[in-house]
Each structure stands twice: as structure tokens, then as C-alpha cells.
LUMBALUM-631251 format. One line per field, with one value per atom (N, C-alpha, C): atom name; residue in three letters; residue number from 1; z negated, y negated, x negated. Coordinates in nm, 4 decimals. Example, Ala and Ser with C-alpha at 12.3 -4.5 7.8 and 13.67 -1.06 7.14 Angstrom:
2
atomo = [N|CA|C|N|CA|C]
residuo = [ALA|ALA|ALA|SER|SER|SER]
num = [1|1|1|2|2|2]
zz = [-0.7800|-0.7800|-0.7800|-0.7080|-0.7140|-0.7870]
yy = [0.5690|0.4500|0.3300|0.2250|0.1060|-0.0030]
xx = [-1.3190|-1.2300|-1.3200|-1.2850|-1.3670|-1.2900]
//
This chain:
169
atomo = [N|CA|C|N|CA|C|N|CA|C|N|CA|C|N|CA|C|N|CA|C|N|CA|C|N|CA|C|N|CA|C|N|CA|C|N|CA|C|N|CA|C|N|CA|C|N|CA|C|N|CA|C|N|CA|C|N|CA|C|N|CA|C|N|CA|C|N|CA|C|N|CA|C|N|CA|C|N|CA|C|N|CA|C|N|CA|C|N|CA|C|N|CA|C|N|CA|C|N|CA|C|N|CA|C|N|CA|C|N|CA|C|N|CA|C|N|CA|C|N|CA|C|N|CA|C|N|CA|C|N|CA|C|N|CA|C|N|CA|C|N|CA|C|N|CA|C|N|CA|C|N|CA|C|N|CA|C|N|CA|C|N|CA|C|N|CA|C|N|CA|C|N|CA|C|N|CA|C|N|CA|C|N|CA|C|N|CA|C|N|CA|C|N|CA|C|N|CA|C|N|CA|C|N|CA|C|N|CA|C|N|CA|C|N|CA|C|N|CA|C|N|CA|C|N|CA|C|N|CA|C|N|CA|C|N|CA|C|N|CA|C|N|CA|C|N|CA|C|N|CA|C|N|CA|C|N|CA|C|N|CA|C|N|CA|C|N|CA|C|N|CA|C|N|CA|C|N|CA|C|N|CA|C|N|CA|C|N|CA|C|N|CA|C|N|CA|C|N|CA|C|N|CA|C|N|CA|C|N|CA|C|N|CA|C|N|CA|C|N|CA|C|N|CA|C|N|CA|C|N|CA|C|N|CA|C|N|CA|C|N|CA|C|N|CA|C|N|CA|C|N|CA|C|N|CA|C|N|CA|C|N|CA|C|N|CA|C|N|CA|C|N|CA|C|N|CA|C|N|CA|C|N|CA|C|N|CA|C|N|CA|C|N|CA|C|N|CA|C|N|CA|C|N|CA|C|N|CA|C|N|CA|C|N|CA|C|N|CA|C|N|CA|C|N|CA|C|N|CA|C|N|CA|C|N|CA|C|N|CA|C|N|CA|C|N|CA|C|N|CA|C|N|CA|C|N|CA|C|N|CA|C|N|CA|C|N|CA|C|N|CA|C|N|CA|C|N|CA|C|N|CA|C|N|CA|C|N|CA|C|N|CA|C|N|CA|C|N|CA|C|N|CA|C|N|CA|C|N|CA|C|N|CA|C|N|CA|C|N|CA|C|N|CA|C|N|CA|C|N|CA|C|N|CA|C|N|CA|C|N|CA|C|N|CA|C|N|CA|C|N|CA|C|N|CA|C|N|CA|C|N|CA|C|N|CA|C|N|CA|C|N|CA|C|N|CA|C|N|CA|C|N|CA|C|N|CA|C|N|CA|C]
residuo = [UNK|UNK|UNK|UNK|UNK|UNK|UNK|UNK|UNK|UNK|UNK|UNK|UNK|UNK|UNK|UNK|UNK|UNK|UNK|UNK|UNK|UNK|UNK|UNK|UNK|UNK|UNK|UNK|UNK|UNK|UNK|UNK|UNK|UNK|UNK|UNK|UNK|UNK|UNK|UNK|UNK|UNK|UNK|UNK|UNK|UNK|UNK|UNK|UNK|UNK|UNK|UNK|UNK|UNK|UNK|UNK|UNK|UNK|UNK|UNK|UNK|UNK|UNK|UNK|UNK|UNK|UNK|UNK|UNK|UNK|UNK|UNK|UNK|UNK|UNK|UNK|UNK|UNK|UNK|UNK|UNK|UNK|UNK|UNK|UNK|UNK|UNK|UNK|UNK|UNK|UNK|UNK|UNK|UNK|UNK|UNK|UNK|UNK|UNK|UNK|UNK|UNK|UNK|UNK|UNK|UNK|UNK|UNK|UNK|UNK|UNK|UNK|UNK|UNK|UNK|UNK|UNK|UNK|UNK|UNK|UNK|UNK|UNK|UNK|UNK|UNK|UNK|UNK|UNK|UNK|UNK|UNK|UNK|UNK|UNK|UNK|UNK|UNK|UNK|UNK|UNK|UNK|UNK|UNK|UNK|UNK|UNK|UNK|UNK|UNK|UNK|UNK|UNK|UNK|UNK|UNK|UNK|UNK|UNK|UNK|UNK|UNK|UNK|UNK|UNK|UNK|UNK|UNK|UNK|UNK|UNK|UNK|UNK|UNK|UNK|UNK|UNK|UNK|UNK|UNK|UNK|UNK|UNK|UNK|UNK|UNK|UNK|UNK|UNK|UNK|UNK|UNK|UNK|UNK|UNK|UNK|UNK|UNK|UNK|UNK|UNK|UNK|UNK|UNK|UNK|UNK|UNK|UNK|UNK|UNK|UNK|UNK|UNK|UNK|UNK|UNK|UNK|UNK|UNK|UNK|UNK|UNK|UNK|UNK|UNK|UNK|UNK|UNK|UNK|UNK|UNK|UNK|UNK|UNK|UNK|UNK|UNK|UNK|UNK|UNK|UNK|UNK|UNK|UNK|UNK|UNK|UNK|UNK|UNK|UNK|UNK|UNK|UNK|UNK|UNK|UNK|UNK|UNK|UNK|UNK|UNK|UNK|UNK|UNK|UNK|UNK|UNK|UNK|UNK|UNK|UNK|UNK|UNK|UNK|UNK|UNK|UNK|UNK|UNK|UNK|UNK|UNK|UNK|UNK|UNK|UNK|UNK|UNK|UNK|UNK|UNK|UNK|UNK|UNK|UNK|UNK|UNK|UNK|UNK|UNK|UNK|UNK|UNK|UNK|UNK|UNK|UNK|UNK|UNK|UNK|UNK|UNK|UNK|UNK|UNK|UNK|UNK|UNK|UNK|UNK|UNK|UNK|UNK|UNK|UNK|UNK|UNK|UNK|UNK|UNK|UNK|UNK|UNK|UNK|UNK|UNK|UNK|UNK|UNK|UNK|UNK|UNK|UNK|UNK|UNK|UNK|UNK|UNK|UNK|UNK|UNK|UNK|UNK|UNK|UNK|UNK|UNK|UNK|UNK|UNK|UNK|UNK|UNK|UNK|UNK|UNK|UNK|UNK|UNK|UNK|UNK|UNK|UNK|UNK|UNK|UNK|UNK|UNK|UNK|UNK|UNK|UNK|UNK|UNK|UNK|UNK|UNK|UNK|UNK|UNK|UNK|UNK|UNK|UNK|UNK|UNK|UNK|UNK|UNK|UNK|UNK|UNK|UNK|UNK|UNK|UNK|UNK|UNK|UNK|UNK|UNK|UNK|UNK|UNK|UNK|UNK|UNK|UNK|UNK|UNK|UNK|UNK|UNK|UNK|UNK|UNK|UNK|UNK|UNK|UNK|UNK|UNK|UNK|UNK|UNK|UNK|UNK|UNK|UNK|UNK|UNK|UNK|UNK|UNK|UNK|UNK|UNK|UNK|UNK|UNK|UNK|UNK|UNK|UNK|UNK|UNK|UNK|UNK|UNK|UNK|UNK|UNK|UNK|UNK|UNK|UNK|UNK|UNK|UNK|UNK|UNK|UNK|UNK|UNK|UNK|UNK|UNK|UNK|UNK|UNK|UNK|UNK|UNK|UNK|UNK|UNK|UNK|UNK|UNK|UNK|UNK|UNK|UNK|UNK|UNK|UNK|UNK|UNK|UNK|UNK|UNK|UNK|UNK|UNK|UNK|UNK|UNK]
num = [1|1|1|2|2|2|3|3|3|4|4|4|5|5|5|6|6|6|7|7|7|8|8|8|9|9|9|10|10|10|11|11|11|12|12|12|13|13|13|14|14|14|15|15|15|16|16|16|17|17|17|18|18|18|19|19|19|20|20|20|21|21|21|22|22|22|23|23|23|24|24|24|25|25|25|26|26|26|27|27|27|28|28|28|29|29|29|30|30|30|31|31|31|32|32|32|33|33|33|34|34|34|35|35|35|36|36|36|37|37|37|38|38|38|39|39|39|40|40|40|41|41|41|42|42|42|43|43|43|44|44|44|45|45|45|46|46|46|47|47|47|48|48|48|49|49|49|50|50|50|51|51|51|52|52|52|53|53|53|54|54|54|55|55|55|56|56|56|57|57|57|58|58|58|59|59|59|60|60|60|61|61|61|62|62|62|63|63|63|64|64|64|65|65|65|66|66|66|67|67|67|68|68|68|69|69|69|70|70|70|71|71|71|72|72|72|73|73|73|74|74|74|75|75|75|76|76|76|77|77|77|78|78|78|79|79|79|80|80|80|81|81|81|82|82|82|83|83|83|84|84|84|85|85|85|86|86|86|87|87|87|88|88|88|89|89|89|90|90|90|91|91|91|92|92|92|93|93|93|94|94|94|95|95|95|96|96|96|97|97|97|98|98|98|99|99|99|100|100|100|101|101|101|102|102|102|103|103|103|104|104|104|105|105|105|106|106|106|107|107|107|108|108|108|109|109|109|110|110|110|111|111|111|112|112|112|113|113|113|114|114|114|115|115|115|116|116|116|117|117|117|118|118|118|119|119|119|120|120|120|121|121|121|122|122|122|123|123|123|124|124|124|125|125|125|126|126|126|127|127|127|128|128|128|129|129|129|130|130|130|131|131|131|132|132|132|133|133|133|134|134|134|135|135|135|136|136|136|137|137|137|138|138|138|139|139|139|140|140|140|141|141|141|142|142|142|143|143|143|144|144|144|145|145|145|146|146|146|147|147|147|148|148|148|149|149|149|150|150|150|151|151|151|152|152|152|153|153|153|154|154|154|155|155|155|156|156|156|157|157|157|158|158|158|159|159|159|160|160|160|161|161|161|162|162|162|163|163|163|164|164|164|165|165|165|166|166|166|167|167|167|168|168|168|169|169|169]
zz = [-2.4042|-2.4548|-2.5700|-2.6755|-2.7916|-2.7648|-2.8273|-2.8061|-2.8433|-2.9467|-2.9891|-2.8819|-2.8266|-2.7212|-2.5963|-2.5621|-2.4465|-2.4650|-2.5819|-2.6100|-2.5983|-2.6504|-2.6423|-2.4958|-2.4173|-2.2754|-2.1964|-2.2236|-2.1545|-2.1870|-2.3125|-2.3529|-2.2858|-2.2838|-2.2186|-2.0691|-2.0043|-1.8617|-1.8355|-1.9175|-1.9018|-1.9207|-2.0233|-2.0489|-1.9353|-1.8820|-1.7715|-1.6472|-1.6136|-1.4936|-1.5121|-1.6308|-1.6550|-1.6416|-1.6824|-1.6710|-1.5262|-1.4392|-1.3013|-1.2134|-1.2600|-1.1799|-1.1878|-1.0721|-1.0735|-1.1330|-1.1922|-1.2480|-1.1821|-1.2082|-1.1577|-1.2119|-1.3357|-1.3930|-1.3167|-1.2778|-1.1979|-1.0647|-1.0017|-0.8717|-0.8822|-0.9770|-0.9897|-1.0251|-1.1063|-1.1370|-1.0111|-0.9316|-0.8080|-0.7077|-0.7090|-0.6147|-0.6534|-0.7575|-0.7949|-0.7481|-0.7036|-0.6623|-0.5175|-0.4857|-0.3479|-0.2817|-0.1517|-0.0796|0.0580|0.1055|0.2490|0.2990|0.4269|0.4777|0.6205|0.6530|0.7908|0.8133|0.9082|0.9373|1.0727|1.0734|1.1983|1.2221|1.3454|1.3800|1.4995|1.4953|1.6022|1.6650|1.7902|1.8659|1.9260|1.8813|1.9292|2.0774|2.1360|2.2779|2.3678|2.3305|2.4131|2.3535|2.2351|2.1618|2.1602|2.1258|2.1259|1.9823|1.9389|1.8057|1.8199|1.7437|1.7409|1.6012|1.5934|1.4643|1.4437|1.3210|1.2831|1.1485|1.1229|0.9984|0.9409|0.8093|0.7468|0.5964|0.5354|0.3892|0.3518|0.2357|0.1762|0.0401|0.0219|-0.0979|-0.1699|-0.2938|-0.3740|-0.4567|-0.4753|-0.5593|-0.6272|-0.7066|-0.7836|-0.6942|-0.5754|-0.4855|-0.4006|-0.3848|-0.2989|-0.2554|-0.1244|-0.0738|0.0678|0.1059|0.2392|0.3009|0.4263|0.5022|0.6091|0.5999|0.7000|0.7902|0.9188|1.0143|1.0867|1.0882|1.1535|1.2894|1.3072|1.4372|1.4593|1.5772|1.7058|1.7463|1.6704|1.6931|1.5571|1.5551|1.4283|1.4024|1.2850|1.2485|1.0982|1.0537|0.9110|0.8896|0.7888|0.7453|0.6014|0.5753|0.4392|0.3947|0.2867|0.2417|0.1024|0.0892|-0.0401|-0.0637|-0.1758|-0.2060|-0.1081|-0.0396|0.0510|0.1982|0.2387|0.3823|0.4156|0.5436|0.6012|0.7084|0.6935|0.7933|0.8704|1.0018|1.0891|1.1673|1.1521|1.2214|1.3165|1.4442|1.5427|1.5597|1.4977|1.4957|1.6342|1.7071|1.8407|1.9361|1.9276|2.0183|1.9573|1.8308|1.7614|1.7613|1.7232|1.7175|1.5797|1.5385|1.4116|1.4249|1.3345|1.3319|1.1872|1.1463|1.0100|1.0153|0.9297|0.9197|0.7739|0.7521|0.6157|0.5650|0.4411|0.3865|0.3834|0.3609|0.3580|0.4941|0.6025|0.7357|0.7657|0.6756|0.6932|0.6149|0.6847|0.6197|0.6040|0.5059|0.4865|0.3384|0.2995|0.1612|0.1310|0.2290|0.2107|0.1729|0.2480|0.2177|0.0823|0.0535|-0.0744|-0.1917|-0.1703|-0.2756|-0.3013|-0.1946|-0.2128|-0.2830|-0.2520|-0.3077|-0.4537|-0.4877|-0.6212|-0.7095|-0.6550|-0.7297|-0.7112|-0.7696|-0.7568|-0.8854|-0.8710|-0.9845|-0.9810|-1.0838|-1.0829|-1.0994|-1.1262|-1.1366|-1.0163|-0.9096|-0.7919|-0.7291|-0.6870|-0.6155|-0.4684|-0.4216|-0.2803|-0.2483|-0.3503|-0.3262|-0.4539|-0.4354|-0.5472|-0.5404|-0.6551|-0.6606|-0.7286|-0.6680|-0.7288|-0.6969|-0.7811|-0.7600|-0.6716|-0.5440|-0.4505|-0.4410|-0.4758|-0.4877|-0.6058|-0.6575|-0.7761|-0.7593|-0.6359|-0.6154|-0.5283|-0.5028|-0.4139|-0.4824|-0.4908|-0.5327|-0.4054|-0.3945|-0.2741|-0.3066|-0.2243|-0.2331|-0.1231|-0.1630|-0.0689|-0.0596|0.0494|0.0646|0.0714|0.0086|0.0099|0.1424|0.2273|0.3580|0.4625|0.4165|0.5025|0.5977|0.5750|0.6528|0.6004|0.6675|0.6365|0.4983|0.4394|0.3091|0.3197|0.2057|0.1941|0.0898|0.1303|0.0395|-0.0070|-0.1383|-0.1999|-0.2508|-0.1918|-0.2158|-0.3053|-0.4143|-0.5145|-0.5165|-0.5555|-0.5928|-0.7407|-0.8248|-0.9687|-0.9894|-1.0489|-1.0733|-0.9706|-0.8631|-0.7631|-0.6391|-0.5993|-0.4788|-0.3584|-0.2805|-0.1689|-0.0323|-0.0229|0.1082|0.0917|0.1961|0.2060|0.3432|0.3475|0.4748|0.4863|0.6084|0.6342|0.7842|0.8228|0.9611|0.9645|1.0662|1.0775|1.1477|1.1710|1.2293|1.3755|1.4381|1.5743|1.5721|1.4520|1.4296|1.4606|1.4499|1.4644|1.3268|1.3200|1.1938|1.1630|1.0376|0.9912|0.8730|0.8749|0.7626|0.7308|0.6084|0.5659|0.4593|0.4942|0.3994|0.3264|0.1938|0.1127|0.0395|0.0294|-0.0519|-0.1374|-0.2663|-0.3561|-0.3423|-0.3354|-0.3256|-0.4627]
yy = [-2.0914|-2.0525|-1.9546|-1.9788|-1.8923|-1.7556|-1.6498|-1.5154|-1.5081|-1.5810|-1.5777|-1.6403|-1.7553|-1.8217|-1.7341|-1.6712|-1.5821|-1.4664|-1.4063|-1.2958|-1.3390|-1.4568|-1.5074|-1.5298|-1.5939|-1.6195|-1.4888|-1.3941|-1.2651|-1.1919|-1.1958|-1.1309|-1.1965|-1.3301|-1.4018|-1.3721|-1.3687|-1.3382|-1.1983|-1.1019|-0.9651|-0.9589|-1.0253|-1.0221|-1.0854|-1.1972|-1.2632|-1.1758|-1.1175|-1.0347|-0.9053|-0.8504|-0.7275|-0.7537|-0.8716|-0.9034|-0.9245|-0.9657|-0.9941|-0.8690|-0.7633|-0.6434|-0.5619|-0.5174|-0.4370|-0.2985|-0.2439|-0.1094|-0.0232|0.1053|0.1969|0.1585|0.1116|0.0650|-0.0536|-0.1478|-0.2628|-0.2148|-0.1195|-0.0705|-0.0012|0.0888|0.1594|0.0639|-0.0364|-0.1367|-0.2161|-0.2524|-0.3276|-0.2462|-0.1139|-0.0293|-0.0103|-0.0784|-0.0786|-0.2058|-0.3038|-0.4328|-0.4288|-0.5206|-0.5381|-0.6469|-0.6293|-0.7202|-0.7533|-0.8735|-0.8989|-0.8698|-0.8356|-0.8023|-0.8514|-0.8689|-0.8884|-0.7792|-0.6917|-0.5809|-0.6080|-0.6006|-0.6162|-0.4876|-0.4423|-0.3217|-0.3507|-0.2925|-0.3096|-0.1741|-0.1607|-0.0392|-0.0522|0.0312|0.0160|0.0473|0.1259|0.1588|0.0415|-0.0324|-0.1443|-0.2785|-0.2773|-0.3995|-0.4942|-0.4389|-0.5141|-0.5208|-0.6415|-0.6592|-0.6701|-0.5865|-0.5919|-0.6331|-0.6981|-0.7485|-0.7120|-0.6755|-0.6539|-0.7206|-0.7513|-0.8175|-0.7485|-0.7583|-0.7003|-0.7028|-0.6060|-0.5933|-0.4478|-0.4279|-0.2944|-0.3059|-0.2230|-0.2303|-0.0958|-0.0992|0.0238|0.0403|0.1659|0.1961|0.3303|0.3738|0.4975|0.6206|0.6189|0.7344|0.7372|0.6230|0.6156|0.4728|0.4526|0.3166|0.3061|0.1819|0.1513|0.0446|0.0649|-0.0355|-0.0884|-0.2173|-0.2838|-0.3649|-0.3358|-0.4094|-0.5083|-0.6349|-0.7381|-0.7799|-0.7714|-0.8032|-0.7088|-0.6702|-0.7146|-0.6442|-0.5448|-0.4764|-0.4562|-0.4235|-0.3994|-0.2491|-0.2121|-0.0722|-0.0559|0.0645|0.0943|0.2349|0.2460|0.3757|0.3943|0.4982|0.5297|0.6548|0.6415|0.7513|0.7948|0.9233|0.9824|1.1019|1.1683|1.2873|1.4010|1.3986|1.5072|1.4769|1.3490|1.3231|1.1783|1.1604|1.0276|1.0111|0.9074|0.8761|0.7540|0.7696|0.6619|0.6112|0.4821|0.4209|0.3143|0.3296|0.2261|0.1480|0.0324|-0.0458|-0.1010|-0.1468|-0.2020|-0.0986|0.0257|0.1312|0.2165|0.1882|0.2628|0.4133|0.4484|0.5878|0.6169|0.7419|0.7810|0.9187|0.9436|1.0717|1.1013|1.2265|1.2674|1.3687|1.3443|1.4342|1.4781|1.6069|1.6549|1.6003|1.5517|1.4935|1.5956|1.7225|1.8251|1.8398|1.7931|1.7974|1.6736|1.5765|1.4534|1.4671|1.4691|1.4832|1.3455|1.2689|1.1326|1.1056|1.0976|1.0631|0.9232|0.8331|0.6962|0.6931|0.7627|0.7651|0.8294|0.9374|1.0054|0.9198|0.8415|0.7508|0.6401|0.5843|0.4817|0.5394|0.6621|0.7269|0.7673|0.8189|0.8764|0.7981|0.6939|0.6236|0.6940|0.6345|0.6861|0.7587|0.8801|0.9637|0.9832|0.9354|0.9476|1.0922|1.1844|1.3260|1.4077|1.3392|1.4094|1.4994|1.6192|1.7050|1.6636|1.5681|1.5296|1.4077|1.3304|1.2090|1.1653|1.0752|1.0101|0.8617|0.7964|0.6530|0.5864|0.4770|0.4053|0.2569|0.1785|0.0353|0.0166|-0.0193|-0.0293|-0.1702|-0.2691|-0.4083|-0.4639|-0.5789|-0.6295|-0.6455|-0.6582|-0.6770|-0.5686|-0.4584|-0.3543|-0.2175|-0.1555|-0.0159|0.0670|0.1683|0.2511|0.3920|0.4421|0.5800|0.6555|0.7542|0.8331|0.9749|1.0076|1.1431|1.2457|1.3602|1.4633|1.5365|1.5201|1.5858|1.5057|1.4019|1.3161|1.2285|1.2170|1.1176|0.9791|0.8761|0.7404|0.6933|0.6101|0.5505|0.4553|0.4316|0.3314|0.2318|0.1051|-0.0009|-0.0824|-0.0980|-0.1827|-0.3064|-0.4211|-0.5437|-0.6362|-0.6779|-0.7598|-0.9019|-0.9944|-1.1296|-1.1384|-1.1219|-1.1040|-0.9785|-0.9883|-0.8687|-0.8514|-0.9294|-0.9271|-0.8521|-0.7509|-0.6750|-0.7643|-0.7955|-0.8883|-0.8234|-0.7060|-0.6422|-0.4945|-0.4203|-0.2788|-0.2615|-0.1931|-0.1667|-0.0175|0.0343|0.1746|0.1990|0.3132|0.3602|0.4821|0.4882|0.6040|0.7194|0.8290|0.9470|0.9264|0.8165|0.7823|0.6798|0.6525|0.5568|0.4126|0.3835|0.2461|0.1811|0.0655|-0.0084|-0.0823|-0.0728|-0.1441|-0.2321|-0.3532|-0.4436|-0.4954|-0.4716|-0.5119|-0.6192|-0.7411|-0.8514|-0.8566|-0.8613|-0.8513|-0.9820|-1.0144|-1.1254|-1.0723|-1.0818|-1.0285|-1.1070|-1.0322|-1.0957|-1.1323]
xx = [-3.1502|-3.0210|-3.0432|-2.9692|-2.9856|-2.9244|-2.9741|-2.9200|-2.7715|-2.7302|-2.5904|-2.5010|-2.5416|-2.4645|-2.4596|-2.5723|-2.5765|-2.4786|-2.4745|-2.3848|-2.2392|-2.2071|-2.0698|-2.0306|-2.1178|-2.0888|-2.0766|-2.1637|-2.1584|-2.0284|-1.9860|-1.8610|-1.7417|-1.7386|-1.6289|-1.6246|-1.7393|-1.7456|-1.6922|-1.7304|-1.6819|-1.5311|-1.4787|-1.3351|-1.2560|-1.3023|-1.2329|-1.2358|-1.3520|-1.3590|-1.2802|-1.2780|-1.2012|-1.0522|-1.0061|-0.8643|-0.8232|-0.9153|-0.8818|-0.8903|-0.9541|-0.9661|-0.8377|-0.7884|-0.6663|-0.6927|-0.5910|-0.5995|-0.4927|-0.4983|-0.3974|-0.2599|-0.2552|-0.1290|-0.0726|-0.1603|-0.1155|-0.0585|-0.1271|-0.0831|0.0528|0.0678|0.1948|0.3088|0.2799|0.3819|0.4169|0.3159|0.3388|0.4205|0.4054|0.4787|0.6249|0.6695|0.8113|0.8811|0.8014|0.8572|0.9039|0.9937|1.0394|0.9552|0.9304|0.8419|0.8984|0.8655|0.8714|0.7303|0.7198|0.5871|0.5680|0.4413|0.3965|0.2933|0.3208|0.2304|0.1652|0.0330|-0.0413|-0.1198|-0.1158|-0.1911|-0.2803|-0.3986|-0.4965|-0.5239|-0.4853|-0.5123|-0.6524|-0.7484|-0.8871|-0.9044|-0.8143|-0.8310|-0.7941|-0.6901|-0.6478|-0.6846|-0.7484|-0.7810|-0.6621|-0.5478|-0.4240|-0.3704|-0.3346|-0.2769|-0.1256|-0.0565|0.0896|0.1328|0.2474|0.2939|0.4404|0.4733|0.6131|0.6362|0.7614|0.7998|0.9222|0.9329|1.0502|1.0409|1.1090|1.1129|1.0934|1.0345|1.0294|1.0965|1.1990|1.2829|1.2782|1.2347|1.2257|1.3519|1.3949|1.5110|1.4875|1.5827|1.5660|1.5500|1.6094|1.6031|1.4767|1.4098|1.2919|1.2678|1.2571|1.2403|1.2954|1.3256|1.3766|1.2887|1.2518|1.1778|1.2729|1.3046|1.3868|1.2951|1.2971|1.2144|1.3049|1.2638|1.3447|1.2886|1.1566|1.0962|0.9777|0.9440|0.9957|1.1251|1.1660|1.2939|1.3580|1.4838|1.5523|1.5563|1.5064|1.5045|1.5033|1.5267|1.5276|1.4728|1.3874|1.3359|1.3806|1.4575|1.5010|1.4268|1.3492|1.2636|1.3078|1.3384|1.3726|1.2806|1.2983|1.2174|1.2436|1.3581|1.3943|1.3700|1.3903|1.3865|1.3505|1.3184|1.2976|1.4049|1.4850|1.5867|1.5389|1.5303|1.4840|1.6043|1.6330|1.7461|1.6948|1.7248|1.6950|1.8247|1.8319|1.9547|1.9858|1.8831|1.9055|1.9645|1.9185|1.9667|2.0780|2.1127|2.2169|2.1874|2.0630|2.0208|1.9613|1.9697|1.9081|1.8446|1.7519|1.6810|1.6461|1.6554|1.6224|1.5085|1.4078|1.2926|1.2817|1.2624|1.2400|1.1072|1.1055|0.9834|0.8694|0.9012|0.7957|0.7271|0.7907|0.7298|0.6452|0.6484|0.5720|0.4421|0.3315|0.2015|0.1386|0.1894|0.1418|0.1210|-0.0057|-0.0370|0.0142|0.0103|0.0566|0.2050|0.2893|0.4336|0.4578|0.3890|0.4092|0.3613|0.2545|0.2067|0.3081|0.3660|0.4692|0.5917|0.6234|0.7418|0.7233|0.6057|0.5837|0.4875|0.4250|0.3214|0.1877|0.0848|-0.0511|-0.0879|-0.1400|-0.1783|-0.3296|-0.3997|-0.5458|-0.5935|-0.5023|-0.5387|-0.4910|-0.4522|-0.4002|-0.5069|-0.4691|-0.5642|-0.5791|-0.4970|-0.4964|-0.5815|-0.6184|-0.6966|-0.7668|-0.8632|-0.9313|-0.8983|-0.8958|-0.8697|-0.9885|-1.0355|-1.1475|-1.1379|-1.2027|-1.2148|-1.3375|-1.3171|-1.4288|-1.4851|-1.4059|-1.4479|-1.3697|-1.4087|-1.3391|-1.1881|-1.1389|-0.9954|-0.9314|-1.0030|-0.9505|-0.9540|-0.8359|-0.8258|-0.8137|-0.8987|-0.9009|-0.8565|-0.7647|-0.7191|-0.7935|-0.8749|-0.9551|-0.8997|-0.8308|-0.7783|-0.8913|-0.8725|-0.9771|-0.9832|-0.8802|-0.8813|-0.9583|-1.0318|-1.1140|-1.0338|-0.9017|-0.8279|-0.8669|-0.8237|-0.8687|-0.8245|-0.9087|-0.8784|-0.7611|-0.6980|-0.5925|-0.6389|-0.6506|-0.6948|-0.5760|-0.5645|-0.4633|-0.5366|-0.5059|-0.5819|-0.5002|-0.5627|-0.4961|-0.5511|-0.4657|-0.5045|-0.4697|-0.5687|-0.5505|-0.4669|-0.3483|-0.2671|-0.1564|-0.1600|-0.0533|-0.1015|-0.0256|-0.0578|-0.0280|-0.1315|-0.1167|-0.1243|-0.1877|-0.2029|-0.2378|-0.2080|-0.2449|-0.3091|-0.4229|-0.4911|-0.5219|-0.5030|-0.5340|-0.5404|-0.5944|-0.5904|-0.4990|-0.4146|-0.3276|-0.4008|-0.3296|-0.3938|-0.4350|-0.3896|-0.4330|-0.5463|-0.5996|-0.7084|-0.6688|-0.5400|-0.4917|-0.4980|-0.5646|-0.5779|-0.4493|-0.4073|-0.2883|-0.3250|-0.2719|-0.2859|-0.1461|-0.1028|0.0308|0.0157|0.0530|0.0492|0.1829|0.1765|0.2984|0.3279|0.4557|0.5023|0.6170|0.6013|0.7029|0.8328|0.9444|1.0763|1.1307]
//
């Protein structure tokens, strides 16, 4: 292979792979879209997989998570508070956002900032952007299929694994 042909092929390969890798801009843009989701969680103590389904809807005030199965519920998240509505039991609860210690919720609410003092963001695989909290809590993986956010994976503070598969509405 001639050096000129090799250089052209190498450049094309780099350009194609660079276009397929997600960036922080792709992630923040994706966090403005509305999604249906299937969330699966694995409790390591009981080796039990649980599943829920619903929608996550973003708006100017924050976002709303509507759960349709296995129970009906709604979480409304704004800069000030989290409102939890159990539709089946007709109950609600309000928590001040400052009392919620969740980098995940704050990232969904405010987007991802590569200069945040609370976490680092890096491309850990060609299609995965990882948010690494500096407090040593579990990483949050944002998994892309080209430029489309397809899943989010993380462990909560009880070490339960969560995988949220997303479909843009």
C-alpha cells in the first residue's frame, strides 16, 4: 500500500470513528429529549431482577418521570423540590432538592458540566460517556448508539444495579 493511500485511509477511519463517538454536547442535547423507558434493577442480595416502565419528560422547570408499571407513580423534579406521587394509593410527598444527595438527579436536571467540582466525565469506551463522582459513589454510564442516547447504567447507594433503556418519543 502506498504511503499516500495509507494516509487517506487512516484519515477517513479517524473521521468516521470520531463522528460516532459521543461527546458532552451529544449528552447534554440528549438530556433535553423526552423518552419512554424500561428500567431493570438487580438486587445483589436477593439476585432478583425488577422491572418498571414509563416516560421521562423534560421541560423548562425540570423533568417528570411517569411510571406506568408495575405501579402508577410520578416524580416531578424542579430546581427546588422533588414531588413524589403514588397514583395507585393517592398519596404524595415533597422533598426539598437540597436534601437529595444525588448527582444523577442533579445531572438530569442541570445537564453535565465538564468543569464540575463534583464529578469527572470521560469517554470510557467508544460509545460510553462515564460520569465519575469524586465522592467515590458509583459511576453513571451514558451509553450511545452513534449520537443517540440508548441507555443509562448505575448503582444506587444500596448497591442495586440499574439499567435504563431509553427510546426517544
